[in-house]
GUVEXDREN-136729 format. One record per residue (C-alpha): residue in three letters; x, y, z; residue number from 1. Coordinates in Angstrom, 3 decimals. Each point is the difference from the previous one (the first is absolute). Layout:
BEGIN
    r         u         v         w    k
  ALA         X         Y         Z  NUM
...
//
This chain:
BEGIN
    r         u         v         w    k
  MET   -27.753    28.269     0.026    1
  ASN     0.385    -3.721     0.050    2
  ILE     2.697    -2.255     1.738    3
  ASN     1.614    -0.847    -3.384    4
  GLN     3.021    -3.412     0.357    5
  ALA     2.811     2.319    -0.462    6
  THR    -1.182     1.601     3.090    7
  LEU    -0.504    -3.206     2.214    8
  ASP     3.451    -1.274    -1.734    9
  LEU     1.947     3.312     0.908   10
  VAL    -1.089    -0.341     3.997   11
  LYS     0.449    -3.839     0.402   12
  ARG     3.532     1.007    -1.419   13
  PHE     1.176     2.661     2.573   14
  GLU    -1.822    -1.248     3.041   15
  GLY     0.972    -3.175    -0.871   16
  LEU    -1.724    -3.009     1.976   17
  GLU     1.090    -1.209     3.636   18
  LEU    -1.962    -3.021     1.017   19
  THR     1.396     0.508     3.894   20
  ALA    -0.556     3.050     2.019   21
  TYR     2.440     2.423    -0.243   22
  LEU     1.342     3.815     1.255   23
  ASP     0.228     2.560    -2.781   24
  PRO     3.243     2.240    -0.587   25
  VAL    -2.174     2.420     2.659   26
  GLY    -1.067    -2.628     2.120   27
  VAL    -3.306    -0.738    -1.211   28
  LEU    -1.660    -3.507     0.854   29
  THR    -0.395    -1.413    -3.933   30
  ILE    -1.168    -3.256    -1.646   31
  GLY    -1.339    -0.877    -3.959   32
  TYR     0.662     2.413    -2.280   33
  GLY     0.681     3.520     2.280   34
  TYR    -3.059    -1.024     2.351   35
  THR    -0.212     1.721     2.895   36
  ASN    -2.032     0.562     3.720   37
  SER    -1.233     3.844    -1.501   38
  ALA    -1.392    -2.119    -3.371   39
  GLY    -3.680     0.651     1.626   40
  PHE    -1.247    -3.627    -1.423   41
  GLY     1.256    -3.613     0.203   42
  PRO     0.998    -1.826     2.968   43
  GLY     2.982     2.552     1.501   44
  VAL     3.647    -1.404     0.386   45
  SER     1.538    -1.373     3.026   46
  VAL     3.952    -1.014     0.775   47
  VAL    -0.850    -3.524    -0.615   48
  ASP    -2.244    -0.314    -3.099   49
  THR     0.774    -1.951    -3.334   50
  TRP    -1.935     0.304    -2.661   51
  THR    -0.576    -2.035    -3.584   52
  LYS     0.486     1.614    -3.364   53
  PRO    -3.740    -0.277    -1.184   54
  PHE    -1.099     1.944     3.436   55
  ALA     2.651     2.657    -0.353   56
  GLU    -1.157     0.897    -3.609   57
  GLN    -3.430     0.135     1.166   58
  MET     0.700     2.272     2.297   59
  LEU     1.973     1.910    -2.475   60
  TRP    -2.940     0.400    -2.155   61
  GLU    -1.997     1.223     2.592   62
  GLY     2.234     2.201     1.218   63
  LEU     0.222     1.940    -2.896   64
  GLU    -3.593     0.149    -1.116   65
  ARG    -0.151     1.931     3.164   66
  PHE     2.589     2.112    -0.672   67
  ALA    -1.199     0.481    -3.326   68
  ASP    -3.527     0.921     1.680   69
  GLN     1.342     2.350     2.237   70
  ILE     2.086     2.316    -2.760   71
  ARG    -2.565    -0.538    -2.999   72
  PRO    -2.296     3.087     1.554   73
  MET     3.525     2.217     0.412   74
  PHE     0.371     0.468    -3.841   75
  ARG    -1.555     2.452    -1.517   76
  ARG     0.781    -0.802    -3.575   77
  ALA     0.023    -3.384    -0.999   78
  PRO     3.767    -2.119     0.121   79
  ASN     0.488    -2.761    -2.354   80
  ASP     0.436    -3.530     1.037   81
  ASN     3.561     0.583    -0.125   82
  GLU    -0.032     3.092     2.000   83
  PHE    -2.726    -1.359     2.341   84
  GLY     2.466    -3.030     0.804   85
  ALA     2.891     2.258     0.584   86
  MET    -1.373     2.279     2.308   87
  LEU    -2.035    -3.003     1.671   88
  SER     3.814    -2.050     0.267   89
  LEU     1.111     3.499     1.858   90
  ALA    -3.107     0.274     2.230   91
  TYR     0.290    -3.642     0.954   92
  ASN     3.580     0.893     0.968   93
  ILE    -0.591     2.933     1.806   94
  GLY    -3.520    -0.056     1.500   95
  VAL    -3.144     1.910    -1.458   96
  GLY     0.663     3.079     2.518   97
  ALA     3.358     0.791    -1.537   98
  PHE    -0.964    -0.633    -3.737   99
  SER    -3.008     2.589     0.713  100
  ARG     2.152     2.176     1.090  101
  SER     2.664    -0.605    -3.087  102
  THR     1.323     2.530    -2.639  103
  CYS    -0.009    -2.583    -2.149  104
  LEU    -3.961    -0.496     0.341  105
  ARG    -0.642     4.038     0.220  106
  ARG     2.058    -0.172    -3.256  107
  PHE    -1.929    -2.359    -1.791  108
  ASN    -3.057     1.336     0.530  109
  ALA     1.474     3.143    -1.272  110
  GLY     0.992    -1.640    -3.160  111
  ASP     3.514     0.308     0.340  112
  ILE     1.005    -3.444    -1.234  113
  GLU     3.747     0.134     0.632  114
  GLY    -0.030     1.945     3.057  115
  ALA    -2.287    -2.781     1.653  116
  ALA     2.567    -2.508    -1.426  117
  GLU     2.752     1.781     1.427  118
  ALA    -1.716     0.839     3.265  119
  LEU    -0.672    -4.014     0.451  120
  THR     3.564    -0.786    -0.167  121
  TRP     0.618     2.675     3.292  122
  PHE    -1.316    -3.015     2.311  123
  ASN     3.222    -2.312     0.292  124
  LYS     0.806     0.600     3.751  125
  ALA    -0.871    -2.289     2.881  126
  GLY     1.136     1.401     3.790  127
  GLY     1.961     3.112    -1.614  128
  LYS     1.607    -1.838    -2.384  129
  VAL     0.266    -0.519    -3.799  130
  LEU    -0.623    -4.082    -0.714  131
  ARG     1.487    -1.166    -3.320  132
  GLY    -3.268    -2.360    -0.148  133
  LEU    -2.721     2.625     0.675  134
  THR     2.585     1.892    -2.727  135
  ARG    -0.486    -2.985    -2.304  136
  ARG    -3.973    -0.080     0.561  137
  ARG    -0.595     3.284    -0.840  138
  ALA     2.115    -0.153    -2.901  139
  ALA    -2.235    -3.319    -1.236  140
  GLU    -3.510     2.284     1.089  141
  ARG     1.005     3.608    -1.974  142
  GLU     1.259    -2.577    -3.248  143
  LEU    -3.464    -1.963     0.385  144
  PHE    -1.662     3.725     0.927  145
  LEU     1.361     1.111    -3.064  146
  THR    -0.541    -3.016    -2.531  147
  ASP    -2.666     0.426    -2.582  148
  ALA    -3.245    -2.241     1.420  149
  THR    -1.053    -0.433    -3.988  150
  ILE     3.039    -2.508    -0.362  151
  VAL    -0.703    -3.316     0.989  152
  GLU     2.335    -2.801     0.301  153
  ALA    -0.342    -3.127    -2.450  154
  THR    -1.037    -3.049     1.554  155
  PRO    -0.004    -3.437    -1.721  156
  LYS    -3.590    -0.934    -1.356  157
  ALA    -0.888    -3.395     1.391  158
  ASP    -0.351    -2.928    -2.709  159
  ALA    -3.309    -0.345    -1.584  160
  GLU    -1.735    -3.064     1.180  161
  ARG     1.322    -3.147    -1.598  162
  SER    -2.483    -3.037    -1.075  163
  SER     2.562    -2.676    -0.615  164
  PRO     3.392    -1.356     1.545  165
  ALA     1.443     0.393    -3.381  166
  GLN    -0.281     3.708     0.303  167
  SER     2.388     0.284     3.425  168
  THR     2.968     1.529    -0.754  169
  THR     1.783    -2.293     2.203  170
  ILE    -1.277    -3.246    -1.742  171
  ARG     1.026     1.633    -3.462  172
  ALA     3.842     0.643     1.363  173
  VAL    -0.244    -3.767     1.422  174
  ALA    -0.793    -1.531    -3.694  175
  GLY     1.720     2.447    -1.962  176
  THR     3.158    -0.767     2.602  177
  ALA    -0.361    -3.825    -0.723  178
  ALA    -0.645     0.101    -3.675  179
  ALA     3.179     1.699    -0.375  180
  GLY     2.075    -1.996     2.232  181
  ALA    -1.080    -3.283    -1.401  182
  GLY     0.606     1.350    -3.775  183
  GLY     3.455     0.757     1.628  184
  VAL     0.603    -3.282     1.051  185
  LEU    -0.579    -1.709    -2.390  186
  THR     2.047     1.827    -1.941  187
  ALA     2.642    -0.452     2.076  188
  LEU    -0.545    -3.758     0.703  189
  GLY     1.578    -0.909    -3.625  190
  LYS     3.116     1.944     0.391  191
  LEU     0.815    -1.734     3.464  192
  ASP     1.198    -3.690     0.608  193
  PRO    -1.883    -2.498     2.049  194
  LEU     1.206     0.791     3.343  195
  ALA    -0.586     3.860    -0.704  196
  GLN    -3.486    -1.014    -0.883  197
  TYR    -0.720    -1.286     2.623  198
  ILE     0.695     2.788     2.494  199
  LEU    -1.639     2.450    -2.006  200
  LEU    -2.968    -1.658    -0.192  201
  GLY     0.357    -0.347     3.836  202
  PHE     0.255     3.593     0.672  203
  SER    -3.520     0.761    -2.281  204
  ALA    -1.837    -2.473     1.229  205
  VAL     0.876     1.971     3.571  206
  ALA    -1.075     3.144    -1.652  207
  LEU    -3.134    -1.136    -1.595  208
  ILE    -0.948    -0.919     3.466  209
  GLY     0.512     3.363     1.401  210
  LEU    -1.925     1.280    -2.932  211
  GLY    -2.476    -1.849     0.633  212
  TRP    -0.453     0.704     3.843  213
  ILE    -0.062     3.210    -0.690  214
  ALA    -2.789    -0.234    -2.521  215
  ARG    -1.859    -2.431     2.419  216
  GLU     0.192     2.915     2.838  217
  ARG    -1.470     2.385    -2.855  218
  LEU    -2.995    -2.020    -0.674  219
  ARG    -0.573    -0.854     3.288  220
  LYS    -0.473     3.953     0.979  221
  TRP    -2.131     0.041    -3.061  222
  ALA    -1.929    -2.430     1.435  223
  GLY    -0.537     1.871     3.015  224
  GLY    -1.092     2.971    -1.666  225
  ALA     3.786     2.103    -0.426  226
  ARG    -0.156     1.255    -4.075  227
//
């Protein structure tokens, strides 16, 4: 029962980031990613507060960890990371107490996965009114809940450590462009009158200066350790 990246991304998307304190739709003073004075940790929030983004992310992570610690003992059967993440997002939004009494949790513990996913979507009201934002959040949580946790998104592999600047794709591209350009210029020169040749040579010189600057910057970064 771990907090995976899909859960973190979902909570961030629907809580939204506000670095200045504000009142939510039901009048609760809020800041960061949905942090309120009922969180039970952190500095609290007042009407004049302003946070930085790194601090807001720190508070979100701490909050999710605390909520996760509170809801883990409620499960009589182990959810996978996506099921756990969806229900954690729900609990973070509606509160641990409401989640502990929810039909979603009861059905999940009884082994009714589809029923639990349906019950999760019922929490789409605030102040007695259905809110479109909550409806969208519940739908996203349901989708995460029903997503196979064994499906892992492909992530780009880091480039292997390079031992020579000649292995840099940037430098190779610059060299290739310069070579191809030089060949094209030599071919074109023989077909132009003297004035046109001077103009073409001038443009070619400017292009080579630009390519040289790109190569120099890449070599400078190489020397600084960016391989």
